[in-house]
N, C-alpha and C positions, 0 to 999 in steps of 0.2 A: 591673635587667632584670625586667620583669613576667612572672610565671609564668602559663602558660596555665591553671593551676588556680586562679588568684586570683579568678575570677569576672569578671563584666562582659561575657561573651560566651556564646553558646549553641553547643555543639558540634553540635547537630542543626539549626541554622538553615539554611533553604533559601530561595532566591529565590522570591517569590510567583508570578512568571510560570511558572517551572519546576514549582513545586508544582501550580499550576492545570493545566498540561499533563499532568502525571503522573496527576492525578485524572481528567482526560478520557480518557487512554489506558486506565486501569484500567476505567472504565465502558464504554468502547467495546470493550475486549477481552472483557468479559463478554457483550456483545451478539453479537460474532462467535463466541465460544465456544458460546453457546446455539444459534446458527444452524448451526454446524458439527456439533455433537452431534445436532441434529435431522436434519440431512442424512444423517449416518452411520447413524442409526437407520432412517430411511426406506430408505436404500440397502441395508442388510443385511436389512431385513424384506421387501424386494421381490425375489423370486427371478428375475424376468424383467426386471431393471433394464437399460435400453438401454446399449449401448456404441457411441455414434455417432462417437466421435472417431478418425478415421483418422490414420495417421501424417502424411500430407500431405492438407490443410494444417493441421489442428487441432493436433496434437502439436508440429509444427515451429513453428507460430505461438506456441503457449503457451510453448515452450522459449525462443524468442527474446524473448518478453515477459518471461520470468523473468530472462533475461540483462540486459535493459534496466533492470529494477528493481534487480538486484544492482549493476549499474554505477552507477546513480543513488545508491545508498547510499554507494558509494566516493567519488563526486564531492561528496556532501553532507558526508562526513567531512572532505574536503580543504577545503571551504568554511568549515566551523567552525574548522578548524585555522588557516587563513589569517586569519580574523577575530580569533581569539585572539591572533595575533601582529601585529595592527594593519594588515594588508595588505588594505585595503578593495577595491581593484580586483581583486585575485586572488580575494577572497571572492565578489564579484559574478560573476566569470567562472565559478567553480565552481558557484555556485547556478544560473546560466543553463544550464550543462552538465547539471545535475540535472534542470532543467525540460525540456530537450531529450529526455533519456532517458524522463522521465515522459510527455511528449507522444507519443513513439514507442510507448510501451506502450498508451496510449489508442487511437491509430490502429490498431494491430495488433489490439487487442481488439474494436474496432468492426467491423473487417474480418472477424474470425472470427465475430462475431455475425451479420453479414449472410450469411456462408456457411451458417451453421446455419439461419437463417430462410428463405433463398431456395432453397438446394440440398437441405437435409435436412428442410425444412418443420417446424422446431421453433419453437414459440412458448411464451410463459409458460403458455398454457392448453391447448395441444394439441401432439401429436407423432404420427408415423406408427406408433409402437410401442404405443400405447394405455396408456401409463403417465402419467397426468395430472400427477403430482407431479414428474416429471423436469424438464420445462421450467420449472415454477414455482420449484423449488429452485435450478436452475442459474442462471436469470436473476436471482433474488433475491440469491444469494451474490455472483456476479460483478458484478452491477449495483451492489450496495451498495459493494463494494470499489472499482469504477471511479469511483463518485461521490466516495469518499474521495480517490482519486488526483487527480481534477479539482479538488476543494477544495484539496488540497495544492499543485497548480500555481498556483492563484490566490494562495494564502498565500505561496508562495515568490516569486511575482512582486512582491507588495507588499514583502516583505523586501528583495529585490534592488534595487528602485527606491529604497527608503529608504536602504539602505546606500550606494548610489551617490551619493546626495545628502548623505552625511555624517551621516545620522541612524541611530538604533538602535545598540545596543551588541552586544558579542560574545554576551552571554547571550540576546539576541533571536534571533540566528542559531542558537544552540545549541538553543533551544526549538523553533524550526521544524524543526531536524534531528531532534529527538525524535519529532515527529509523522510525519515522512517515513519514518524507520526503522520505526516502528510499522506504517505502511501496507505497507512492504516485507515485514515479518515475517508479516503476515496472509496475504499472497499465498503465502508458503512453505508454508502449511497448505492453502490452496485448490488450488494447483497439483497436488499429488499426490492429494489426496482427490477432487477433482472431475474432473480431466483424466486423470491416469495410471491411476487405478483404473477409469475408464470408457473406456479406449482400446480400439479394435477391433483385436484380434490376428488 
């Protein structure tokens, strides 16, 4: 029997696709970290920071959006699990369920944006409270995150289509899951910092 210490293998070997995704996640995490720190600084340095998010509909919408993303993380885990066990049809079904949750998030987010724009008159460059950076920081953070969600939906759609046709391996589904979980994690920082801390009590 060959010993694991006899050489010929690397204990730190990692799949190139997974390694590439981890590098992307680290670089993107730095981007979101810089934006969130800048937002926090501006938020704390502005004593008259607006609190436009009423319990209904903004906080309710953002809470439901959070539930959708958390649910999508669970369905993504189930999809990766099914693919690891060779159950392609189940994996496709779970990935599609993940996409449904992600699409629900986008629809709710856009609805909440339209409410702010039309009812509260908040835009990236103007708002009724005279704090010009409020709209810019809000739409920049949430817009960048929503862009990542939309890209993730396209990515998952490609993965689901390929898996249904018998292409791609379990590692491909796992790599797409890494991206999706990262997007969900970022929202768990945006939700309390941007919404709950600016809720109108």
